[in-house]
N, C-alpha and C positions, 0 to 999 in steps of 0.2 A: 515374628523370624528377630536374629538378635543384630547387631549391628556387627561388622565387621572389623570395625576399628574399636579400639578402647583410647581415648585418653588420659594419661596418669601420669601426676606430678607428684613428686619424689620432693620428699620435708628435708632440708638440710643437705642436699645433694652440693654441696661443699666438700663437706667432710669428705664422700667420696671421689673429688676429681677437685682436688685442692689447687694443678696445674690450669691458671689462668693465659696462660703461653702458648701453651698449643691447642691448637684448631683442630687438629683427629684424631684423638687418642684415640689408643687401637689399645689402653688399660684404663682400667678404675682401681682405685684402693679397695682394701676391704681390710679391717683391721684382727687383728688374729682374734680379739676377746670375742669376738662372734662366738665361737663354739662354748662359751660361758654364757652366752643372754639368755636371760630366762624364756624371751617370748622369742627368739628362734628359735630354743628347744624346743617347746609347746610346739610346732610345727609338723606336719607327717614330712617324708623324704620327698613327696612331688612336691608341695609348697614350699619348702628350701629351694629347690629348683626353680620355680617359678618365681624367686625374691630375686636367683643369681639370671634368672634370661631380663627382669626387669631391668636390673642394671646394666646387662650389657646391652638393651635394646637406650638407655640412657644415656651412652658412654658409646655408642656407635655415633648417635643423631649430637654427644657434645652436650645435650639443654636434659634440663630438670622434667622436661612435659614430652615427654614419646609419647610416639602414637604404637601401640602395642596390637602387633595382629592375629585376632581371635585365634585365629584355626592354625597358626603358628605357632602361638604363646599352647595350645591343645596338645601340639603333636611335641614339640622340644619335652611336657612334661609328663607326660600320657596318662595327661588328664581328660577328664568328662567334662562336660560346661557346665556341669553344674557344682564342680571342684573348682575347677578356678573363679566359680562366684564369688563362692565360699571363702577362700584363700584370699581372694581383694579384698575383704572385707573384713578379714582379720589383721592384714596389714595396713587396711582405713581403720580399722581401732586400736592396735600398735602406735597408731602416729606416726608410721613409716609415711603415706600415702595419701593424699587429698580424696573427698567422693572420687572415685572416677566417671566421667563424662563420657557426652556424645562427643563426635570429631563438630560439630556446631555449639557447643558448648554449652547443652545445656544436660542437666545431670539427668540418668538414664533409667528406668526402670527396669532395662534388660536384661545389663549391666545389676544391678541391685535388686535379689532376689527378690521372691514373693514373701512377705513376713513366717504362712505355713508352709514352704518350703524352707524353713532355714531355724526355724521353732530349735526344733533335736539338736541341731551345731549348734543351735549359741549356750542351749543350758549345757552346752557338753562345753564348750568352753569357759563359763562362768564357773562350772565344777572342778573342771581342770585350772583357772585361774585364783579359783579360793584353797584351792590343795594344795599351790604351790606355796603363796603366803600362807598359810600355816605350816608350812613345811618348814619354810627359810625362818619364821619369823620360832620359831621353835627352840632352831641353833642357834640364833643370834640371842634370845632368851636365858640359855643356858648359860652362856659365858658373860651376860651383866651382870654387875657385880649388885648393884641395887634393884632389887627386884617388887616391882607395887604394884598393881593395878593391870592385871594383866589382862584384860581384856581391851582395856580402852587403850593400851600399849599396843594392841594386835591391830584394832580399828585406826589407831592414828599409820600407823606401816602402811596398812591396806588407803588411805587418804594422801596422804605425804608423798608414797614414792612409788611409783610405778615398777611394773614387775623389769623393764630394762635397765631399769637404774640398782639391782639387785649389789651389783657386783661393787658399785662406787660406793651405794651405801655404806656393805658390808666396810669396804675399805676405811670410810669416815668413822664409822661406830669403831671399830679396833685402833687407829689411830685414836682417840678420845679415852680409850678405855687402860692406854699403855699412859697417857698423861695426865691419868690418874692416879696412878697407883702410886703406895704412898702417902696417899692421903686421906683426911678424912673422909669417907661413907657419906656423911650427913651431909655433905655439901656436894657433892654428885648429882647432879639431873636423873631425876626419873628418865626413864628411859620414853615414857611418851612427850616426853618434856625437850627432849636430845631430837627427836622425831624433824620439829619443827625447824631446826634450824643446821640440821645435819651433812649441809654442801659446806657452811664452815671450817667441816674438820675432815676436807675430802683430803688436801693438799693444804695443809698449815705452813709447811716449813717456805711456800712456794707464795702465800697470800701470807702478802705484808698487813693486809687491816684485818685480820682473823686475830681475837684475844686468845692467846698461845695455852696461858697461864687461868685455867676457870678459877681455882680458887681464889687468886689475886683479883677477882672482877666480883666473883662473889662478897668476898671483903670490901668490895669499894662500894660494889648495890645497895649492901648490908647498911654502912654509914651512911648510906644517901637515904635508907627507908625505900628500895626499891628492889628488894628483892622481897619474892614471892614463893 
């Protein structure tokens, strides 16, 4: 028999409800950038609805760890029980929630499905994610001026950048390409090297600690014998 309640802890709940002065909020914040997030777009319509339902429950209780009524969730999303389980596993894999627990705090096998029931779904998810990375990488590779070690660059992207960070990463890459215009391409970073520190270029105008002129940095390091 499956547990009637599921305890879910939403990671980074503050970004959905930043107002600490409101005790009984009737709303939560959902950024419009969600329509461009690859993790969200990879979900089925029912799974998208479930995520909204989870956020509503958290907002209703004004906490990051609401109790989800399984029967209500199934009714709201028109999901089968196994679909609910698969969706929660995706949310956990995306880093949106902690692993669901029983009400007593223990991890529950009834929430986390048996492996033989989800092998097919896991393979489909991995295939979908690989396709997303490949498609996203091709778009970036076409516009990146300094092309070398394409496969190593793709591996670096998969290792250093989450699917949910695709939009931010592309913005950072565009900033770096723009800053590189008119400068000798030999001093430009290889793609795989850029990936390791891409966050420095996400908001270069706001981050005062970011070295904006990479060419000057390169020359300074070269004089010190630190350039690789």
